[in-house]
BADRENBA-152514 format. One record per residue: residue number from 1; chain; x, y, z of N, C-alpha, C in turn. Coordinates in steps of 0.02 Angstrom, whole numbers, plus 50000, padded with zeros to 5 digits. Layout:
N
<lumza NUM 'A' <X Y Z> <X Y Z> <X Y Z>>
...
END
This chain:
334
<lumza 1 'A' <50648 48749 49717> <50595 48797 49733> <50535 48759 49761>>
<lumza 2 'A' <50502 48788 49810> <50447 48754 49844> <50381 48764 49807>>
<lumza 3 'A' <50334 48719 49821> <50268 48725 49793> <50233 48787 49819>>
<lumza 4 'A' <50192 48818 49777> <50152 48875 49798> <50100 48853 49849>>
<lumza 5 'A' <50069 48795 49838> <50019 48768 49883> <50043 48703 49913>>
<lumza 6 'A' <50035 48695 49978> <50049 48631 50012> <49986 48612 50050>>
<lumza 7 'A' <49984 48552 50078> <49925 48531 50115> <49943 48518 50188>>
<lumza 8 'A' <49896 48536 50232> <49903 48523 50303> <49833 48510 50331>>
<lumza 9 'A' <49812 48448 50328> <49743 48430 50346> <49740 48398 50415>>
<lumza 10 'A' <49680 48403 50445> <49670 48374 50512> <49639 48305 50507>>
<lumza 11 'A' <49636 48277 50447> <49606 48211 50439> <49645 48171 50387>>
<lumza 12 'A' <49634 48107 50385> <49665 48064 50335> <49616 48051 50278>>
<lumza 13 'A' <49639 48061 50218> <49596 48052 50160> <49574 47979 50155>>
<lumza 14 'A' <49509 47968 50150> <49483 47900 50150> <49438 47886 50090>>
<lumza 15 'A' <49450 47921 50037> <49410 47909 49977> <49378 47973 49952>>
<lumza 16 'A' <49330 47966 49908> <49299 48022 49876> <49262 48067 49926>>
<lumza 17 'A' <49272 48131 49921> <49238 48180 49963> <49208 48234 49918>>
<lumza 18 'A' <49169 48278 49948> <49141 48333 49909> <49192 48389 49903>>
<lumza 19 'A' <49199 48414 49842> <49246 48470 49830> <49209 48521 49788>>
<lumza 20 'A' <49163 48556 49820> <49120 48602 49784> <49134 48675 49799>>
<lumza 21 'A' <49167 48689 49854> <49180 48759 49872> <49245 48764 49911>>
<lumza 22 'A' <49285 48814 49894> <49348 48827 49928> <49342 48893 49965>>
<lumza 23 'A' <49364 48894 50028> <49362 48954 50068> <49433 48983 50073>>
<lumza 24 'A' <49439 49047 50057> <49504 49080 50059> <49511 49121 50122>>
<lumza 25 'A' <49571 49120 50151> <49584 49161 50210> <49573 49234 50193>>
<lumza 26 'A' <49544 49272 50240> <49533 49344 50227> <49599 49378 50210>>
<lumza 27 'A' <49597 49420 50160> <49657 49457 50140> <49666 49516 50187>>
<lumza 28 'A' <49728 49525 50212> <49741 49576 50262> <49723 49645 50238>>
<lumza 29 'A' <49734 49657 50172> <49724 49725 50147> <49652 49740 50127>>
<lumza 30 'A' <49606 49695 50142> <49535 49708 50131> <49519 49727 50060>>
<lumza 31 'A' <49555 49698 50012> <49539 49711 49943> <49569 49774 49914>>
<lumza 32 'A' <49609 49811 49952> <49639 49871 49926> <49687 49854 49869>>
<lumza 33 'A' <49684 49893 49817> <49726 49882 49759> <49778 49937 49756>>
<lumza 34 'A' <49843 49919 49755> <49895 49971 49753> <49889 50016 49693>>
<lumza 35 'A' <49856 49992 49640> <49849 50031 49580> <49785 50073 49581>>
<lumza 36 'A' <49751 50076 49639> <49694 50120 49648> <49706 50169 49704>>
<lumza 37 'A' <49756 50157 49746> <49769 50200 49803> <49812 50260 49784>>
<lumza 38 'A' <49846 50257 49728> <49893 50309 49710> <49885 50329 49637>>
<lumza 39 'A' <49922 50380 49617> <49923 50398 49547> <49969 50350 49510>>
<lumza 40 'A' <49947 50324 49452> <49985 50275 49415> <50014 50306 49352>>
<lumza 41 'A' <50078 50301 49343> <50111 50319 49281> <50133 50254 49248>>
<lumza 42 'A' <50099 50234 49194> <50117 50173 49160> <50166 50187 49104>>
<lumza 43 'A' <50193 50133 49075> <50243 50138 49022> <50306 50173 49045>>
<lumza 44 'A' <50321 50167 49111> <50384 50194 49138> <50435 50137 49136>>
<lumza 45 'A' <50479 50139 49086> <50526 50084 49075> <50597 50100 49097>>
<lumza 46 'A' <50610 50163 49114> <50676 50182 49137> <50667 50244 49181>>
<lumza 47 'A' <50722 50274 49204> <50716 50334 49245> <50673 50386 49209>>
<lumza 48 'A' <50624 50413 49245> <50579 50461 49215> <50576 50524 49259>>
<lumza 49 'A' <50584 50581 49228> <50583 50644 49265> <50512 50670 49271>>
<lumza 50 'A' <50496 50695 49331> <50433 50731 49343> <50452 50804 49353>>
<lumza 51 'A' <50427 50848 49311> <50446 50918 49315> <50394 50958 49354>>
<lumza 52 'A' <50418 51002 49398> <50375 51041 49441> <50390 51115 49432>>
<lumza 53 'A' <50337 51154 49424> <50344 51227 49419> <50325 51256 49486>>
<lumza 54 'A' <50369 51295 49514> <50356 51326 49579> <50303 51380 49575>>
<lumza 55 'A' <50290 51412 49632> <50238 51464 49635> <50270 51533 49631>>
<lumza 56 'A' <50242 51576 49588> <50264 51646 49584> <50232 51685 49641>>
<lumza 57 'A' <50272 51721 49680> <50245 51761 49735> <50275 51830 49733>>
<lumza 58 'A' <50240 51878 49763> <50262 51948 49768> <50278 51978 49699>>
<lumza 59 'A' <50235 51966 49651> <50248 51992 49584> <50209 52057 49570>>
<lumza 60 'A' <50163 52075 49614> <50127 52138 49606> <50170 52194 49633>>
<lumza 61 'A' <50175 52249 49594> <50217 52306 49614> <50181 52371 49598>>
<lumza 62 'A' <50204 52422 49629> <50175 52488 49617> <50192 52512 49547>>
<lumza 63 'A' <50147 52552 49518> <50157 52582 49452> <50182 52653 49461>>
<lumza 64 'A' <50246 52663 49446> <50278 52728 49456> <50280 52770 49393>>
<lumza 65 'A' <50248 52746 49340> <50248 52784 49279> <50267 52741 49220>>
<lumza 66 'A' <50284 52774 49163> <50301 52737 49103> <50362 52693 49113>>
<lumza 67 'A' <50364 52639 49074> <50422 52594 49078> <50399 52525 49100>>
<lumza 68 'A' <50443 52476 49090> <50428 52407 49106> <50482 52379 49151>>
<lumza 69 'A' <50464 52358 49210> <50512 52330 49258> <50486 52261 49278>>
<lumza 70 'A' <50519 52209 49254> <50497 52140 49269> <50507 52124 49343>>
<lumza 71 'A' <50462 52084 49369> <50468 52063 49439> <50450 51990 49447>>
<lumza 72 'A' <50490 51956 49486> <50475 51886 49503> <50503 51836 49454>>
<lumza 73 'A' <50521 51779 49482> <50544 51723 49442> <50528 51659 49480>>
<lumza 74 'A' <50524 51605 49443> <50507 51541 49475> <50550 51486 49444>>
<lumza 75 'A' <50571 51439 49484> <50613 51386 49460> <50572 51326 49439>>
<lumza 76 'A' <50593 51293 49386> <50566 51229 49366> <50613 51175 49392>>
<lumza 77 'A' <50588 51132 49436> <50629 51080 49465> <50602 51012 49444>>
<lumza 78 'A' <50637 50960 49464> <50615 50894 49444> <50627 50843 49498>>
<lumza 79 'A' <50590 50789 49494> <50602 50730 49535> <50603 50670 49488>>
<lumza 80 'A' <50634 50616 49510> <50645 50559 49466> <50610 50497 49493>>
<lumza 81 'A' <50575 50463 49449> <50550 50395 49464> <50600 50347 49434>>
<lumza 82 'A' <50630 50306 49475> <50680 50258 49452> <50654 50187 49463>>
<lumza 83 'A' <50613 50162 49418> <50582 50096 49429> <50633 50040 49426>>
<lumza 84 'A' <50623 49991 49468> <50669 49935 49472> <50635 49871 49448>>
<lumza 85 'A' <50676 49824 49424> <50650 49761 49399> <50626 49717 49457>>
<lumza 86 'A' <50564 49696 49453> <50536 49650 49502> <50507 49589 49466>>
<lumza 87 'A' <50500 49534 49502> <50472 49475 49470> <50439 49430 49522>>
<lumza 88 'A' <50395 49388 49498> <50363 49336 49538> <50371 49270 49502>>
<lumza 89 'A' <50400 49221 49534> <50408 49154 49506> <50376 49103 49552>>
<lumza 90 'A' <50326 49067 49527> <50289 49019 49567> <50287 48952 49529>>
<lumza 91 'A' <50293 48897 49565> <50287 48831 49535> <50242 48787 49577>>
<lumza 92 'A' <50211 48738 49545> <50168 48691 49580> <50174 48622 49551>>
<lumza 93 'A' <50189 48573 49593> <50193 48503 49573> <50131 48467 49599>>
<lumza 94 'A' <50105 48422 49559> <50044 48387 49579> <50055 48340 49637>>
<lumza 95 'A' <50117 48321 49652> <50131 48276 49708> <50104 48303 49774>>
<lumza 96 'A' <50098 48370 49779> <50075 48400 49842> <50004 48379 49859>>
<lumza 97 'A' <49967 48353 49810> <49897 48337 49821> <49883 48262 49821>>
<lumza 98 'A' <49935 48222 49818> <49925 48149 49820> <49893 48128 49886>>
<lumza 99 'A' <49847 48081 49881> <49811 48055 49939> <49774 48109 49978>>
<lumza 100 'A' <49748 48159 49942> <49706 48210 49972> <49643 48217 49930>>
<lumza 101 'A' <49596 48254 49956> <49534 48267 49920> <49547 48298 49851>>
<lumza 102 'A' <49601 48337 49846> <49614 48373 49784> <49636 48327 49727>>
<lumza 103 'A' <49652 48265 49745> <49667 48216 49692> <49605 48205 49649>>
<lumza 104 'A' <49546 48216 49678> <49484 48208 49641> <49479 48258 49584>>
<lumza 105 'A' <49513 48316 49592> <49508 48369 49542> <49560 48363 49487>>
<lumza 106 'A' <49609 48318 49497> <49662 48312 49448> <49640 48274 49385>>
<lumza 107 'A' <49677 48286 49332> <49664 48251 49270> <49689 48179 49276>>
<lumza 108 'A' <49680 48139 49223> <49698 48068 49226> <49756 48052 49180>>
<lumza 109 'A' <49788 47995 49194> <49840 47969 49151> <49900 48015 49145>>
<lumza 110 'A' <49926 48022 49084> <49987 48061 49073> <49975 48136 49086>>
<lumza 111 'A' <49913 48157 49090> <49897 48228 49102> <49885 48243 49176>>
<lumza 112 'A' <49896 48193 49219> <49881 48203 49290> <49918 48263 49321>>
<lumza 113 'A' <49980 48275 49300> <50019 48329 49329> <49999 48398 49303>>
<lumza 114 'A' <49960 48400 49250> <49939 48464 49220> <49877 48489 49258>>
<lumza 115 'A' <49886 48540 49299> <49830 48565 49339> <49791 48620 49304>>
<lumza 116 'A' <49810 48638 49243> <49774 48690 49207> <49701 48670 49196>>
<lumza 117 'A' <49656 48717 49208> <49586 48704 49198> <49553 48668 49256>>
<lumza 118 'A' <49590 48660 49313> <49562 48626 49371> <49553 48676 49428>>
<lumza 119 'A' <49519 48655 49481> <49510 48698 49539> <49577 48712 49573>>
<lumza 120 'A' <49626 48668 49564> <49692 48679 49593> <49725 48739 49560>>
<lumza 121 'A' <49719 48745 49494> <49746 48804 49460> <49711 48867 49486>>
<lumza 122 'A' <49646 48863 49495> <49609 48920 49520> <49634 48942 49588>>
<lumza 123 'A' <49649 48893 49632> <49675 48909 49698> <49743 48942 49694>>
<lumza 124 'A' <49787 48916 49651> <49854 48945 49643> <49848 49016 49618>>
<lumza 125 'A' <49808 49027 49567> <49800 49093 49538> <49772 49143 49589>>
<lumza 126 'A' <49723 49122 49627> <49693 49166 49678> <49744 49184 49731>>
<lumza 127 'A' <49781 49134 49755> <49831 49146 49806> <49886 49193 49782>>
<lumza 128 'A' <49907 49184 49719> <49961 49226 49692> <49939 49298 49683>>
<lumza 129 'A' <49881 49309 49653> <49858 49377 49641> <49845 49415 49706>>
<lumza 130 'A' <49817 49380 49755> <49806 49412 49820> <49873 49427 49855>>
<lumza 131 'A' <49920 49380 49849> <49986 49392 49879> <50023 49449 49846>>
<lumza 132 'A' <50019 49454 49780> <50052 49509 49745> <50022 49576 49765>>
<lumza 133 'A' <49956 49578 49772> <49922 49640 49791> <49946 49663 49860>>
<lumza 134 'A' <49949 49617 49907> <49974 49633 49974> <50046 49658 49971>>
<lumza 135 'A' <50088 49621 49936> <50159 49637 49934> <50173 49704 49901>>
<lumza 136 'A' <50135 49721 49849> <50147 49784 49814> <50129 49843 49858>>
<lumza 137 'A' <50076 49837 49898> <50059 49891 49945> <50114 49898 49997>>
<lumza 138 'A' <50136 49843 50025> <50190 49846 50075> <50254 49874 50046>>
<lumza 139 'A' <50272 49851 49987> <50334 49874 49955> <50330 49948 49936>>
<lumza 140 'A' <50272 49970 49910> <50264 50039 49889> <50274 50087 49948>>
<lumza 141 'A' <50251 50069 50006> <50255 50114 50064> <50319 50106 50105>>
<lumza 142 'A' <50344 50046 50112> <50397 50035 50162> <50465 50016 50133>>
<lumza 143 'A' <50473 50014 50068> <50537 49994 50039> <50592 50044 50054>>
<lumza 144 'A' <50653 50018 50058> <50713 50058 50069> <50768 50026 50027>>
<lumza 145 'A' <50793 50063 49978> <50842 50035 49932> <50905 50012 49968>>
<lumza 146 'A' <50917 50037 50028> <50977 50018 50066> <50967 49953 50104>>
<lumza 147 'A' <50906 49927 50106> <50891 49866 50142> <50915 49805 50102>>
<lumza 148 'A' <50933 49753 50137> <50954 49691 50105> <50896 49642 50097>>
<lumza 149 'A' <50836 49663 50117> <50779 49618 50112> <50758 49608 50040>>
<lumza 150 'A' <50740 49546 50022> <50726 49529 49952> <50668 49570 49924>>
<lumza 151 'A' <50617 49584 49965> <50560 49622 49939> <50565 49696 49953>>
<lumza 152 'A' <50587 49714 50013> <50588 49784 50034> <50651 49822 50011>>
<lumza 153 'A' <50700 49788 49983> <50764 49821 49969> <50777 49839 49897>>
<lumza 154 'A' <50724 49851 49857> <50734 49862 49786> <50729 49935 49764>>
<lumza 155 'A' <50692 49976 49800> <50684 50046 49782> <50663 50085 49844>>
<lumza 156 'A' <50658 50151 49837> <50637 50194 49892> <50560 50197 49893>>
<lumza 157 'A' <50531 50180 49950> <50458 50182 49957> <50434 50250 49980>>
<lumza 158 'A' <50369 50258 49986> <50340 50322 50005> <50364 50346 50073>>
<lumza 159 'A' <50365 50301 50123> <50385 50323 50190> <50458 50345 50191>>
<lumza 160 'A' <50501 50311 50155> <50571 50331 50152> <50577 50401 50124>>
<lumza 161 'A' <50537 50417 50074> <50539 50483 50044> <50506 50535 50089>>
<lumza 162 'A' <50451 50517 50121> <50416 50564 50165> <50458 50583 50226>>
<lumza 163 'A' <50487 50532 50258> <50527 50546 50318> <50590 50585 50302>>
<lumza 164 'A' <50614 50579 50240> <50674 50616 50220> <50658 50679 50182>>
<lumza 165 'A' <50593 50695 50175> <50573 50753 50137> <50563 50815 50180>>
<lumza 166 'A' <50533 50866 50150> <50525 50930 50185> <50452 50945 50202>>
<lumza 167 'A' <50408 50895 50199> <50339 50905 50220> <50334 50911 50295>>
<lumza 168 'A' <50275 50925 50320> <50266 50932 50392> <50264 50863 50425>>
<lumza 169 'A' <50308 50853 50475> <50313 50789 50509> <50301 50797 50584>>
<lumza 170 'A' <50264 50750 50613> <50251 50750 50684> <50275 50684 50713>>
<lumza 171 'A' <50320 50687 50761> <50344 50627 50796> <50296 50614 50854>>
<lumza 172 'A' <50254 50562 50846> <50204 50547 50897> <50234 50533 50965>>
<lumza 173 'A' <50294 50505 50965> <50327 50486 51028> <50355 50546 51065>>
<lumza 174 'A' <50351 50605 51035> <50379 50666 51066> <50334 50693 51121>>
<lumza 175 'A' <50272 50670 51124> <50224 50696 51172> <50177 50639 51194>>
<lumza 176 'A' <50172 50628 51259> <50131 50574 51285> <50057 50584 51272>>
<lumza 177 'A' <50037 50644 51252> <49967 50654 51236> <49949 50619 51170>>
<lumza 178 'A' <50001 50602 51131> <49990 50565 51068> <50000 50490 51081>>
<lumza 179 'A' <50060 50472 51102> <50074 50402 51116> <50130 50396 51167>>
<lumza 180 'A' <50133 50340 51200> <50187 50325 51247> <50204 50251 51240>>
<lumza 181 'A' <50268 50237 51234> <50292 50168 51226> <50257 50134 51168>>
<lumza 182 'A' <50248 50171 51114> <50219 50145 51051> <50145 50131 51055>>
<lumza 183 'A' <50112 50151 51110> <50040 50141 51117> <50005 50209 51116>>
<lumza 184 'A' <49953 50216 51075> <49917 50279 51071> <49882 50294 51137>>
<lumza 185 'A' <49885 50358 51156> <49849 50380 51216> <49774 50385 51199>>
<lumza 186 'A' <49733 50389 51250> <49662 50403 51239> <49655 50469 51202>>
<lumza 187 'A' <49619 50468 51147> <49611 50526 51103> <49676 50546 51068>>
<lumza 188 'A' <49725 50502 51070> <49790 50518 51040> <49785 50528 50964>>
<lumza 189 'A' <49745 50487 50931> <49739 50494 50858> <49705 50560 50840>>
<lumza 190 'A' <49653 50578 50878> <49618 50642 50865> <49666 50701 50874>>
<lumza 191 'A' <49705 50699 50927> <49751 50754 50940> <49806 50758 50887>>
<lumza 192 'A' <49829 50699 50864> <49880 50698 50811> <49851 50724 50745>>
<lumza 193 'A' <49791 50702 50728> <49759 50726 50667> <49747 50801 50670>>
<lumza 194 'A' <49726 50826 50728> <49715 50898 50737> <49780 50936 50728>>
<lumza 195 'A' <49835 50909 50755> <49900 50941 50747> <49919 50945 50673>>
<lumza 196 'A' <49911 50889 50637> <49929 50889 50566> <49885 50937 50527>>
<lumza 197 'A' <49821 50939 50544> <49774 50984 50509> <49794 51057 50519>>
<lumza 198 'A' <49808 51074 50581> <49823 51144 50598> <49892 51166 50573>>
<lumza 199 'A' <49936 51118 50561> <50004 51136 50540> <50020 51117 50467>>
<lumza 200 'A' <49970 51092 50431> <49983 51073 50362> <50002 51135 50321>>
<lumza 201 'A' <50046 51127 50272> <50066 51184 50231> <50006 51218 50198>>
<lumza 202 'A' <50013 51282 50184> <49958 51320 50154> <49934 51290 50089>>
<lumza 203 'A' <49981 51260 50051> <49962 51230 49987> <49912 51173 49997>>
<lumza 204 'A' <49917 51137 50053> <49870 51083 50067> <49801 51110 50085>>
<lumza 205 'A' <49799 51165 50123> <49735 51193 50143> <49695 51217 50083>>
<lumza 206 'A' <49729 51237 50030> <49694 51263 49971> <49662 51207 49930>>
<lumza 207 'A' <49680 51144 49944> <49651 51088 49906> <49624 51036 49954>>
<lumza 208 'A' <49592 51058 50009> <49569 51011 50060> <49520 50959 50032>>
<lumza 209 'A' <49484 50978 49980> <49436 50931 49951> <49469 50872 49916>>
<lumza 210 'A' <49535 50876 49903> <49570 50822 49869> <49612 50779 49917>>
<lumza 211 'A' <49616 50800 49980> <49659 50765 50027> <49629 50699 50051>>
<lumza 212 'A' <49674 50653 50067> <49655 50588 50097> <49703 50575 50154>>
<lumza 213 'A' <49676 50550 50209> <49718 50531 50267> <49726 50455 50267>>
<lumza 214 'A' <49786 50431 50254> <49801 50360 50257> <49826 50346 50328>>
<lumza 215 'A' <49797 50297 50363> <49815 50285 50433> <49820 50211 50447>>
<lumza 216 'A' <49858 50194 50499> <49859 50125 50523> <49791 50109 50556>>
<lumza 217 'A' <49776 50046 50561> <49713 50026 50594> <49712 50050 50667>>
<lumza 218 'A' <49771 50052 50698> <49774 50075 50768> <49751 50147 50774>>
<lumza 219 'A' <49771 50189 50726> <49750 50259 50726> <49675 50263 50709>>
<lumza 220 'A' <49653 50226 50661> <49583 50226 50640> <49538 50208 50699>>
<lumza 221 'A' <49554 50154 50734> <49512 50132 50790> <49513 50181 50847>>
<lumza 222 'A' <49572 50211 50861> <49578 50260 50915> <49536 50322 50899>>
<lumza 223 'A' <49539 50344 50837> <49499 50403 50817> <49425 50387 50821>>
<lumza 224 'A' <49405 50328 50800> <49335 50308 50802> <49310 50305 50875>>
<lumza 225 'A' <49352 50280 50920> <49334 50277 50991> <49322 50346 51019>>
<lumza 226 'A' <49362 50395 50998> <49353 50464 51021> <49286 50490 50997>>
<lumza 227 'A' <49269 50478 50935> <49206 50502 50907> <49146 50467 50940>>
<lumza 228 'A' <49154 50404 50957> <49099 50367 50989> <49088 50389 51061>>
<lumza 229 'A' <49141 50415 51092> <49138 50433 51163> <49110 50502 51176>>
<lumza 230 'A' <49086 50535 51123> <49061 50603 51132> <48998 50606 51174>>
<lumza 231 'A' <48960 50550 51176> <48898 50550 51215> <48840 50580 51178>>
<lumza 232 'A' <48851 50603 51117> <48798 50633 51077> <48760 50579 51039>>
<lumza 233 'A' <48705 50599 51007> <48667 50551 50967> <48710 50523 50911>>
<lumza 234 'A' <48752 50565 50881> <48794 50542 50826> <48845 50492 50851>>
<lumza 235 'A' <48871 50502 50911> <48919 50455 50939> <48887 50388 50953>>
<lumza 236 'A' <48826 50388 50981> <48790 50326 50994> <48773 50291 50929>>
<lumza 237 'A' <48757 50330 50878> <48740 50301 50813> <48800 50265 50783>>
<lumza 238 'A' <48860 50294 50791> <48921 50262 50766> <48934 50196 50801>>
<lumza 239 'A' <48920 50193 50866> <48931 50131 50903> <48885 50076 50876>>
<lumza 240 'A' <48824 50094 50860> <48776 50044 50838> <48785 50025 50765>>
<lumza 241 'A' <48798 50074 50722> <48798 50062 50650> <48868 50063 50619>>
<lumza 242 'A' <48918 50087 50656> <48983 50096 50626> <48982 50155 50577>>
<lumza 243 'A' <49034 50161 50537> <49037 50215 50487> <49059 50186 50421>>
<lumza 244 'A' <49026 50205 50367> <49046 50182 50301> <49106 50220 50275>>
<lumza 245 'A' <49113 50283 50296> <49170 50323 50276> <49187 50371 50333>>
<lumza 246 'A' <49239 50355 50369> <49262 50398 50423> <49297 50459 50393>>
<lumza 247 'A' <49282 50518 50420> <49314 50580 50397> <49338 50620 50456>>
<lumza 248 'A' <49389 50660 50444> <49413 50707 50495> <49412 50776 50463>>
<lumza 249 'A' <49369 50819 50488> <49360 50886 50461> <49354 50885 50385>>
<lumza 250 'A' <49314 50838 50361> <49300 50833 50290> <49349 50791 50250>>
<lumza 251 'A' <49404 50769 50281> <49455 50730 50245> <49441 50655 50255>>
<lumza 252 'A' <49431 50617 50201> <49420 50545 50208> <49479 50511 50243>>
<lumza 253 'A' <49463 50466 50289> <49515 50429 50325> <49513 50357 50300>>
<lumza 254 'A' <49569 50334 50272> <49574 50267 50243> <49612 50222 50291>>
<lumza 255 'A' <49580 50167 50310> <49610 50118 50356> <49659 50075 50316>>
<lumza 256 'A' <49724 50088 50323> <49776 50049 50289> <49796 49991 50334>>
<lumza 257 'A' <49752 49942 50341> <49764 49888 50388> <49827 49848 50372>>
<lumza 258 'A' <49848 49848 50309> <49909 49812 50291> <49971 49846 50320>>
<lumza 259 'A' <49967 49912 50333> <50022 49945 50366> <50038 49913 50433>>
<lumza 260 'A' <49985 49899 50472> <49994 49870 50539> <50031 49803 50533>>
<lumza 261 'A' <50008 49761 50486> <50039 49695 50478> <50112 49702 50457>>
<lumza 262 'A' <50126 49749 50413> <50194 49757 50389> <50240 49786 50443>>
<lumza 263 'A' <50216 49836 50480> <50256 49867 50533> <50270 49817 50590>>
<lumza 264 'A' <50224 49770 50600> <50233 49720 50652> <50288 49670 50633>>
<lumza 265 'A' <50303 49665 50569> <50355 49619 50545> <50422 49656 50549>>
<lumza 266 'A' <50446 49666 50610> <50505 49708 50621> <50569 49680 50590>>
<lumza 267 'A' <50572 49614 50581> <50632 49585 50552> <50638 49596 50477>>
<lumza 268 'A' <50582 49613 50446> <50581 49623 50373> <50574 49696 50354>>
<lumza 269 'A' <50527 49731 50385> <50512 49800 50366> <50569 49847 50388>>
<lumza 270 'A' <50605 49878 50342> <50662 49920 50360> <50642 49986 50392>>
<lumza 271 'A' <50578 50004 50389> <50555 50067 50419> <50518 50058 50484>>
<lumza 272 'A' <50511 49996 50507> <50470 49984 50567> <50499 50017 50629>>
<lumza 273 'A' <50565 50018 50636> <50595 50048 50695> <50584 50124 50697>>
<lumza 274 'A' <50590 50156 50639> <50582 50229 50636> <50509 50250 50644>>
<lumza 275 'A' <50463 50210 50619> <50392 50228 50619> <50356 50206 50682>>
<lumza 276 'A' <50370 50145 50705> <50333 50118 50761> <50269 50085 50737>>
<lumza 277 'A' <50218 50084 50779> <50156 50049 50763> <50100 50094 50738>>
<lumza 278 'A' <50110 50160 50743> <50057 50206 50727> <50082 50257 50674>>
<lumza 279 'A' <50042 50268 50623> <50064 50313 50570> <50004 50345 50535>>
<lumza 280 'A' <50015 50407 50513> <49966 50446 50476> <50001 50481 50418>>
<lumza 281 'A' <49973 50478 50359> <49998 50518 50303> <49939 50552 50271>>
<lumza 282 'A' <49940 50619 50270> <49888 50658 50236> <49919 50687 50173>>
<lumza 283 'A' <49889 50672 50117> <49913 50698 50053> <49857 50689 50002>>
<lumza 284 'A' <49872 50699 49939> <49825 50684 49886> <49848 50621 49850>>
<lumza 285 'A' <49803 50578 49828> <49825 50518 49791> <49868 50536 49730>>
<lumza 286 'A' <49854 50592 49698> <49893 50611 49639> <49965 50631 49657>>
<lumza 287 'A' <49977 50647 49720> <50044 50667 49741> <50088 50606 49756>>
<lumza 288 'A' <50057 50548 49763> <50093 50486 49777> <50094 50445 49713>>
<lumza 289 'A' <50150 50446 49679> <50154 50419 49611> <50187 50350 49612>>
<lumza 290 'A' <50155 50303 49579> <50184 50237 49565> <50200 50234 49491>>
<lumza 291 'A' <50262 50219 49475> <50282 50211 49405> <50294 50138 49389>>
<lumza 292 'A' <50266 50115 49334> <50274 50045 49313> <50271 50042 49237>>
<lumza 293 'A' <50300 49989 49210> <50298 49981 49137> <50233 49949 49113>>
<lumza 294 'A' <50193 49923 49161> <50128 49894 49142> <50074 49923 49187>>
<lumza 295 'A' <50012 49914 49166> <49957 49945 49202> <49942 49910 49268>>
<lumza 296 'A' <49945 49844 49268> <49928 49806 49328> <49964 49738 49326>>
<lumza 297 'A' <50017 49729 49366> <50054 49665 49365> <50011 49605 49382>>
<lumza 298 'A' <49959 49614 49424> <49917 49558 49443> <49876 49532 49384>>
<lumza 299 'A' <49866 49575 49334> <49825 49556 49277> <49867 49530 49218>>
<lumza 300 'A' <49933 49532 49226> <49976 49511 49171> <50024 49457 49196>>
<lumza 301 'A' <49999 49397 49200> <50037 49340 49224> <50047 49290 49168>>
<lumza 302 'A' <50108 49263 49165> <50122 49209 49117> <50114 49142 49152>>
<lumza 303 'A' <50070 49100 49124> <50052 49036 49156> <50062 48980 49106>>
<lumza 304 'A' <50097 48926 49126> <50105 48870 49081> <50121 48805 49119>>
<lumza 305 'A' <50108 48750 49084> <50125 48684 49110> <50184 48657 49070>>
<lumza 306 'A' <50237 48638 49106> <50297 48611 49074> <50295 48535 49079>>
<lumza 307 'A' <50282 48502 49023> <50274 48429 49023> <50338 48394 49045>>
<lumza 308 'A' <50395 48419 49024> <50459 48387 49041> <50469 48387 49117>>
<lumza 309 'A' <50454 48444 49150> <50463 48449 49222> <50404 48422 49262>>
<lumza 310 'A' <50348 48412 49226> <50285 48392 49258> <50265 48442 49312>>
<lumza 311 'A' <50272 48506 49296> <50255 48559 49344> <50217 48615 49310>>
<lumza 312 'A' <50177 48650 49350> <50140 48708 49329> <50179 48770 49351>>
<lumza 313 'A' <50189 48817 49306> <50229 48876 49321> <50188 48940 49312>>
<lumza 314 'A' <50204 48990 49352> <50174 49055 49347> <50228 49108 49356>>
<lumza 315 'A' <50229 49156 49312> <50283 49207 49315> <50256 49276 49298>>
<lumza 316 'A' <50286 49325 49329> <50270 49395 49314> <50334 49436 49318>>
<lumza 317 'A' <50343 49481 49272> <50400 49526 49272> <50375 49597 49258>>
<lumza 318 'A' <50398 49644 49297> <50376 49713 49288> <50425 49761 49322>>
<lumza 319 'A' <50420 49824 49303> <50458 49877 49335> <50413 49913 49385>>
<lumza 320 'A' <50442 49937 49439> <50401 49968 49491> <50443 50017 49531>>
<lumza 321 'A' <50416 50076 49542> <50451 50127 49582> <50401 50178 49607>>
<lumza 322 'A' <50422 50220 49654> <50377 50270 49683> <50410 50339 49684>>
<lumza 323 'A' <50369 50390 49693> <50394 50457 49703> <50340 50500 49735>>
<lumza 324 'A' <50361 50545 49779> <50317 50596 49807> <50331 50660 49768>>
<lumza 325 'A' <50282 50685 49733> <50294 50741 49687> <50308 50805 49725>>
<lumza 326 'A' <50263 50826 49770> <50271 50887 49806> <50274 50873 49881>>
<lumza 327 'A' <50331 50888 49913> <50338 50879 49985> <50289 50924 50022>>
<lumza 328 'A' <50274 50982 49993> <50229 51029 50027> <50156 51007 50027>>
<lumza 329 'A' <50142 50950 49996> <50076 50922 49998> <50074 50860 50042>>
<lumza 330 'A' <50118 50858 50092> <50121 50801 50138> <50123 50825 50210>>
<lumza 331 'A' <50080 50797 50251> <50083 50806 50324> <50079 50736 50353>>
<lumza 332 'A' <50127 50717 50393> <50131 50648 50417> <50149 50644 50490>>
<lumza 333 'A' <50125 50591 50522> <50142 50577 50592> <50163 50505 50598>>
<lumza 334 'A' <50212 50492 50642> <50239 50425 50649> <50265 50414 50719>>
END
């Protein structure tokens, strides 16, 4: 197994240097936490049923006199969250830092290989937690149990369920006013969002205050360009100041920048071919359920130094699965 951290420096270590601050590469997902984007069901240790009660309709009837005549019935149905076993195994050997500035941070003598309590441990922990956060978002949305990929092939993700569900779906490639050859047309995002808004199921319109539009960065930027091009004072203000919270007809628009990175990885993402580069999902966070046996895998890591191996180890084990509760609360474009 390879080291979690390796070194690739543009200079040769020539003695003691300053090691006072470490700069981390920007995280693609901009700090988004998969356990904040969706509804979380914790303590899900095996298949768990979600029960749904349908809507009673046409139950009002005329009163023709004495007597009781029942009208209407509704089915109770269910969906299943089937969480799968996932794990993270990371190791680090101190040899990776020999003859580098980081040797200054290591302990001395027989404890040299023990990086616990050093800035090296801090770097490993930061890299792992950020990596897990990225991977869980990608896996939650794009996993396909039929895939052979080590990360994406463990359970059904949200897109797999949405594309195979009965919610309202718009194929962006079906009309050049939306996109052509996987590239959004001018105002394409606005037109796609308008289509989803106008065609969303009635159940969604009744809870518009709870809806969220999750979009790729390509859609977000295209929509913002449309709003900026209006020529009005508000459009000019957006160009100068940007927007702290972009909305479409009152619905918050969330820039899922990690979607773009994942969809671009066509050799790994099993849904990239079907979705393309541009995607929109309008739903409620409570309708997108993540089931896990623990509250937050990033916060529950087992860390230890094995003296016999002279290595630092980090491990996490957890169950993880997704489910879309109500298809009628989904409007999506891809």
